[in-house]
C-alpha positions in Angstrom: 111.2 131.1 -63.3 112.7 129.6 -60.2 110.8 127.6 -57.6 111.1 130.3 -54.9 109.6 132.9 -57.3 106.7 130.6 -58.0 106.1 130.1 -54.3 106.1 133.8 -53.7 103.7 134.4 -56.5 101.4 131.7 -55.2 101.6 133.3 -51.7 100.7 136.7 -53.2 97.7 135.2 -55.0 96.7 133.4 -51.8 96.7 136.6 -49.7 94.8 138.5 -52.5 92.2 135.8 -52.5 91.9 135.8 -48.7 91.6 139.5 -48.5 88.9 139.6 -51.2 86.9 136.6 -49.9 87.0 137.7 -46.3 86.3 141.4 -46.8 83.7 142.5 -44.3 83.7 139.2 -42.4 86.9 139.6 -40.4 88.2 142.3 -38.1 90.0 145.3 -39.5 93.2 144.1 -37.7 93.0 140.7 -39.5 92.6 142.4 -42.8 95.5 144.7 -42.1 97.7 141.7 -41.2 96.7 139.9 -44.4 97.6 143.1 -46.4 100.9 143.3 -44.7 101.7 139.6 -45.4 100.8 140.2 -49.1 102.9 143.3 -49.3 105.9 141.5 -47.7 105.7 138.7 -50.3 105.5 141.3 -53.1 108.6 143.1 -51.7 110.5 139.8 -51.5 109.6 139.0 -55.1 110.7 142.4 -56.3 114.0 142.0 -54.4 114.6 138.7 -56.1 113.9 140.2 -59.5 116.3 143.1 -58.9 119.1 140.6 -57.8 118.7 138.4 -60.8 121.7 138.6 -63.2 121.2 140.8 -66.3 120.3 139.1 -69.5 123.1 139.1 -72.0 122.3 140.0 -75.6 124.3 139.3 -78.7 126.0 142.3 -80.2 
């Protein structure tokens, strides 16, 4: 796994933790922004996965 993928996974985990730990203590707008940030990081990671070169197998 590349460094950028690891950073995105760490960011996703960070936002998930923030959302869960702050639930009910921050405004609905703040929660929505955290959800959006998490979803953006997830989309970036999915795009990186889809662009990675296919794995070659021996035939």
